[in-house]
C-alpha positions as CSV (number, residue, x, y, z in Angstrom):
1,M,-4.0,-13.1,-9.6
2,L,-5.8,-15.5,-7.6
3,V,-9.3,-14.0,-7.3
4,G,-13.0,-15.0,-5.6
5,A,-15.6,-13.1,-7.0
6,E,-19.3,-12.1,-5.6
7,L,-22.2,-11.5,-7.6
8,H,-25.3,-9.8,-6.1
9,A,-28.6,-9.5,-7.7
10,A,-29.9,-6.0,-7.5
11,P,-33.2,-5.4,-6.3
12,E,-35.7,-3.5,-7.7
13,T,-34.7,0.1,-6.6
14,I,-31.4,1.0,-5.3
15,D,-30.9,4.4,-3.6
16,V,-27.0,5.5,-4.3
17,G,-28.6,9.2,-3.9
18,S,-25.3,11.6,-4.8
19,H,-22.4,9.4,-4.5
20,K,-20.2,8.5,-6.9
21,Q,-20.4,4.9,-8.0
22,L,-18.0,2.2,-9.6
23,F,-19.5,-0.2,-11.3
24,V,-17.3,-3.2,-10.6
25,D,-19.4,-5.9,-10.7
26,D,-23.1,-6.0,-12.0
27,R,-25.0,-4.5,-8.7
28,F,-26.2,-1.9,-11.0
29,I,-26.3,-3.7,-13.6
30,E,-30.0,-5.3,-14.4
31,S,-29.8,-6.9,-17.6
32,S,-27.0,-6.5,-20.5
33,Y,-26.4,-8.3,-23.6
34,R,-22.8,-8.5,-25.2
35,V,-21.5,-6.1,-22.2
36,R,-18.8,-6.2,-21.3
37,L,-16.9,-4.2,-17.9
38,T,-13.4,-3.0,-18.8
39,M,-10.8,-0.8,-16.8
40,N,-10.5,2.7,-18.5
41,P,-6.3,2.6,-18.1
42,P,-4.9,4.8,-16.5
43,W,-2.5,7.8,-18.3
44,Q,0.7,9.1,-17.0
45,D,1.9,12.6,-17.7
46,R,5.4,11.6,-16.7
47,R,5.6,14.9,-14.2
48,I,8.2,14.9,-11.5
49,L,6.4,16.0,-7.8
50,L,8.9,15.0,-5.8
51,E,13.3,14.8,-6.3
52,P,15.2,14.3,-3.7
53,D,17.0,17.8,-4.1
54,Q,18.1,19.1,-0.6
55,D,21.3,18.5,0.7
56,W,20.3,16.2,3.6
57,E,18.4,14.1,0.8
58,G,21.8,13.3,-0.6
59,P,21.4,14.3,-4.4
60,G,23.9,13.4,-6.7
61,Q,25.6,10.9,-4.0
62,G,22.8,7.9,-3.9
63,G,19.9,9.9,-2.8
64,S,16.6,8.7,-3.9
65,I,12.9,8.3,-3.3
66,G,11.6,5.0,-2.4
67,P,8.2,3.2,-3.4
68,Y,7.0,2.9,0.3
69,S,5.6,6.3,0.5
70,S,2.4,7.7,1.8
71,V,-0.2,10.5,0.3
72,L,-3.4,11.7,2.1
73,K,-6.0,14.4,1.6
74,D,-6.5,16.5,4.4
75,N,-7.6,20.0,6.0
76,G,-7.3,21.6,2.5
77,K,-3.7,20.3,1.4
78,V,-2.2,17.3,0.3
79,R,0.3,15.7,2.2
80,I,3.2,13.2,1.2
81,W,5.2,11.2,3.6
82,Y,8.1,9.6,1.5
83,D,10.6,7.1,2.0
84,Q,14.1,9.2,1.8
85,R,17.1,6.6,1.0
86,Q,20.5,6.7,0.6
87,Y,22.5,4.6,-0.9
88,G,26.2,4.0,-0.3
89,D,29.0,1.1,-1.4
90,D,26.3,-1.5,0.2
91,P,23.4,-2.1,-1.8
92,F,21.0,-1.5,1.0
93,P,20.3,1.9,1.8
94,G,22.4,3.7,4.8
95,V,20.0,6.3,5.1
96,L,16.0,4.6,5.6
97,R,14.0,7.4,6.6
98,V,10.4,8.9,6.2
99,C,10.3,12.5,5.2
100,Y,7.2,15.6,4.8
101,A,6.2,17.6,2.0
102,E,2.4,19.6,1.2
103,S,0.7,20.7,-1.4
104,D,-2.1,23.3,-2.2
105,D,-2.9,21.9,-5.7
106,G,-1.3,18.2,-5.3
107,L,1.2,19.6,-8.0
108,V,3.9,21.7,-6.4
109,F,5.1,20.5,-3.1
110,V,7.1,22.8,-0.5
111,K,9.7,20.4,2.2
112,P,9.2,22.5,5.0
113,H,12.0,22.7,7.8
114,L,10.7,21.3,10.8
115,G,13.5,21.4,12.9
116,L,12.9,18.2,14.5
117,Y,15.3,16.0,13.7
118,E,19.3,16.3,13.0
119,A,20.4,14.9,9.3
120,D,24.4,15.9,8.0
121,G,24.6,18.1,11.1
122,S,21.4,20.5,10.9
123,R,18.1,20.8,11.8
124,R,17.4,22.7,8.9
125,N,14.9,19.5,7.1
126,N,11.7,18.0,6.9
127,V,12.5,14.7,8.8
128,V,9.3,13.6,10.7
129,I,10.7,9.9,11.4
130,P,14.3,8.7,11.2
131,G,16.3,5.9,12.1
132,K,16.6,2.7,9.6
133,I,12.9,2.4,8.9
134,G,11.2,0.5,5.4
135,G,9.0,3.4,4.4
136,S,5.5,4.8,5.6
137,S,1.8,3.5,5.2
138,V,0.0,6.7,6.9
139,W,-3.6,6.4,8.1
140,I,-6.3,8.4,10.1
141,D,-7.7,6.1,12.4
142,P,-11.5,7.5,13.8
143,Q,-11.4,5.5,16.5
144,A,-8.4,7.1,18.2
145,P,-7.8,9.5,20.7
146,P,-6.8,13.2,19.3
147,E,-2.9,12.4,20.3
148,H,-3.4,9.1,18.3
149,R,-5.5,10.4,15.1
150,Y,-2.6,9.6,12.9
151,K,-0.9,5.9,12.8
152,T,2.0,4.8,10.4
153,Q,3.3,1.2,10.2
154,A,6.6,-0.5,8.8
155,K,9.2,-2.7,8.9
156,V,12.3,-1.0,10.8
157,Y,16.2,-2.6,10.3
158,P,18.0,-4.0,11.8
159,S,15.5,-5.7,14.2
160,A,13.3,-6.4,11.6
161,E,10.4,-5.7,13.7
162,L,7.0,-4.2,12.4
163,H,6.6,-0.5,14.2
164,L,3.1,1.3,14.9
165,H,4.0,4.9,15.2
166,T,1.1,7.7,16.3
167,S,1.1,11.4,16.1
168,P,-1.9,14.3,17.0
169,D,-0.5,16.2,13.5
170,G,1.2,14.1,11.5
171,I,4.7,15.8,12.3
172,R,5.7,15.1,15.5
173,W,6.1,10.9,15.5
174,K,6.3,8.9,18.5
175,L,6.5,4.6,18.6
176,F,3.4,2.8,19.9
177,S,3.5,-0.4,19.3
178,K,5.1,-3.5,18.1
179,L,3.2,-5.4,15.9
180,D,2.9,-9.1,15.6
181,P,0.5,-10.5,12.7
182,G,2.3,-13.7,13.2
183,P,4.3,-15.6,10.7
184,G,4.3,-14.9,7.1
185,G,6.4,-11.9,6.9
186,W,6.1,-8.2,6.3
187,D,9.0,-7.0,4.4
188,T,6.3,-4.4,2.2
189,Q,4.3,-1.5,2.8
190,S,1.8,-3.3,5.1
191,I,-1.7,-1.5,5.3
192,I,-4.0,-0.5,8.1
193,F,-7.3,1.1,8.4
194,W,-10.5,1.3,10.4
195,D,-13.4,-0.8,8.2
196,P,-17.0,0.8,9.8
197,P,-19.0,-2.5,8.1
198,S,-17.0,-5.0,10.3
199,S,-15.6,-2.4,13.0
200,R,-12.3,-4.1,13.3
201,Y,-9.3,-2.6,12.2
202,L,-7.5,-4.5,8.8
203,L,-4.7,-5.3,8.0
204,F,-2.9,-6.0,4.4
205,T,0.6,-7.4,4.7
206,R,3.0,-9.4,3.0
207,Y,2.5,-13.7,3.4
208,W,5.7,-16.4,2.3
209,T,4.6,-19.9,0.8
210,R,7.4,-21.8,2.0
211,F,8.6,-24.9,0.9
212,D,11.7,-27.4,2.0
213,D,13.2,-26.1,-1.4
214,R,13.9,-22.1,-1.0
215,N,14.0,-21.5,-4.5
216,R,10.1,-22.9,-4.8
217,N,8.7,-19.9,-2.1
218,F,6.9,-17.1,-3.5
219,R,5.1,-14.3,-2.2
220,S,1.6,-13.7,-1.4
221,V,-0.9,-11.2,0.2
222,R,-2.8,-11.5,3.4
223,R,-5.9,-10.0,5.3
224,L,-6.7,-10.3,9.3
225,E,-8.7,-8.4,11.4
226,S,-8.0,-7.1,15.1
227,R,-10.3,-4.6,17.5
228,D,-7.2,-3.2,19.7
229,L,-4.3,-3.3,17.1
230,V,-2.8,-5.8,18.9
231,H,-4.7,-9.4,18.4
232,W,-4.8,-10.4,15.1
233,T,-7.0,-13.3,14.1
234,N,-9.3,-14.5,11.0
235,Q,-5.7,-14.6,9.0
236,S,-7.3,-15.5,4.6
237,L,-5.2,-15.3,1.4
238,V,-6.4,-12.1,-1.1
239,V,-4.1,-12.1,-3.5
240,G,-1.4,-14.8,-5.2
241,P,-0.4,-16.4,-8.7
242,D,-3.3,-18.1,-9.8
243,A,-3.3,-20.7,-13.3
244,I,-3.2,-18.2,-15.4
245,D,-0.3,-16.3,-14.2
246,R,1.5,-19.9,-13.7
247,A,0.9,-20.7,-17.4
248,T,2.5,-17.7,-18.2
249,H,5.7,-19.6,-18.8
250,A,7.4,-22.4,-17.2
251,T,10.1,-22.2,-14.6
252,S,13.3,-24.0,-13.4
253,T,12.2,-24.4,-10.0
254,G,8.5,-24.9,-10.1
255,Q,8.2,-21.3,-8.4
256,P,5.5,-19.5,-10.2
257,P,7.1,-17.0,-13.1
258,V,5.2,-14.2,-10.7
259,D,4.6,-13.4,-7.3
260,Y,2.5,-10.1,-5.6
261,Y,5.1,-8.7,-3.5
262,G,2.6,-6.4,-1.6
263,A,-0.8,-4.6,-2.0
264,D,-2.3,-1.2,-1.1
265,V,-5.7,-1.7,-0.3
266,F,-8.2,1.1,0.5
267,R,-12.2,1.9,0.9
268,Y,-13.3,3.6,-1.8
269,Q,-14.7,6.7,0.4
270,E,-18.0,7.8,-2.0
271,A,-19.3,4.2,-2.8
272,D,-20.9,1.6,-1.0
273,Q,-18.7,-0.9,0.8
274,I,-16.3,-0.6,-2.5
275,Y,-12.5,-1.7,-1.6
276,I,-10.5,-1.2,-4.0
277,L,-7.0,-3.4,-4.6
278,L,-3.2,-2.2,-6.2
279,A,-1.3,-5.3,-6.0
280,Q,2.2,-5.3,-7.1
281,A,2.9,-8.1,-9.4
282,F,6.7,-9.2,-9.5
283,W,8.2,-11.1,-12.6
284,H,11.1,-13.4,-11.0
285,W,12.3,-14.9,-14.8
286,K,11.8,-12.1,-17.0
287,P,13.3,-9.0,-15.8
288,S,10.8,-6.0,-16.2
289,P,9.7,-3.7,-13.2
290,P,7.2,-4.6,-11.0
291,R,3.6,-4.1,-12.5
292,V,1.0,-3.2,-10.9
293,R,-2.9,-5.0,-11.4
294,I,-6.0,-3.3,-10.0
295,G,-8.3,-5.2,-8.3
296,A,-12.1,-4.5,-6.9
297,Q,-14.3,-5.8,-4.2
298,R,-17.9,-5.3,-2.6
299,H,-18.0,-5.9,1.2
300,G,-14.4,-6.7,1.6
301,R,-14.5,-10.2,3.1
302,A,-14.1,-12.5,0.1
303,P,-11.3,-12.7,-1.7
304,V,-10.7,-9.6,-3.6
305,A,-12.3,-9.7,-7.4
306,E,-10.5,-8.3,-10.3
307,P,-11.9,-6.8,-13.0
308,G,-9.5,-8.2,-16.3
309,R,-5.8,-8.3,-15.6
310,E,-5.6,-4.8,-16.8
311,K,-2.3,-3.3,-15.0
312,I,-1.2,0.3,-14.2
313,P,2.1,0.5,-16.7
314,A,5.1,1.1,-14.2
315,G,6.2,5.5,-14.1
316,R,9.6,6.1,-14.0
């Protein structure tokens, strides 16, 4: 994964207070000998938290929960806005909408009957954004008035536009605007959040590197900034295939053997200006499910630095 690392000389004393700190670089290490930072591999218990088990979700009839879903811990609840899909004979899903569930413990989730939209002839469902929309990326905007506090952005079909929805409570959503981050694509889970250190909104989304020969095209992840969620500037590429990725094996077209379908990026709230990236490595030439690579960086301006090449194993 293409990376850039910024090392910081540690001051004599660093006051971290009672906050948690992540050892993603040598900021808290004055000196070391034969010490290597490595990530503790995550563990999966294979527990299924959500299934398409309601009548309006098409259980046994091509219903599924897609990857472009959002989880927030908010007001004492664990809240999920999930990417609910239904497939028919067409390989593209006939239904693409956002549904809502919540939990007190993050393990047992309830799908409330909200009565907002009709699905399969009834309003007894938990649909919060209807239509053909490519999932959710829900975030809380601390700069917004109460009626627009919750936001989510996603590609919609068939227009292929990037729509921004807002809500006062995460339940009642309205279309707020159509975003235009410029050429490069946004066919992924696009991430936006308010960044206090820069006093700007940050957007992380798809970027296609294109050639006259389409077979050589590959995906990477770009970062943009905005003061108003309308004008996006200072574009930079933060994740893409690097020399190690390209050396994995040869390809017949010159396309990298792996590219990056997208990335979820967020500020780690406890630590001092730590940004976490979960990049979706997509292998073209050897059948394999997308693998997630974790990266971290301090201050959020340089390309994301990767602590080793550990991967988060694919789930079920």
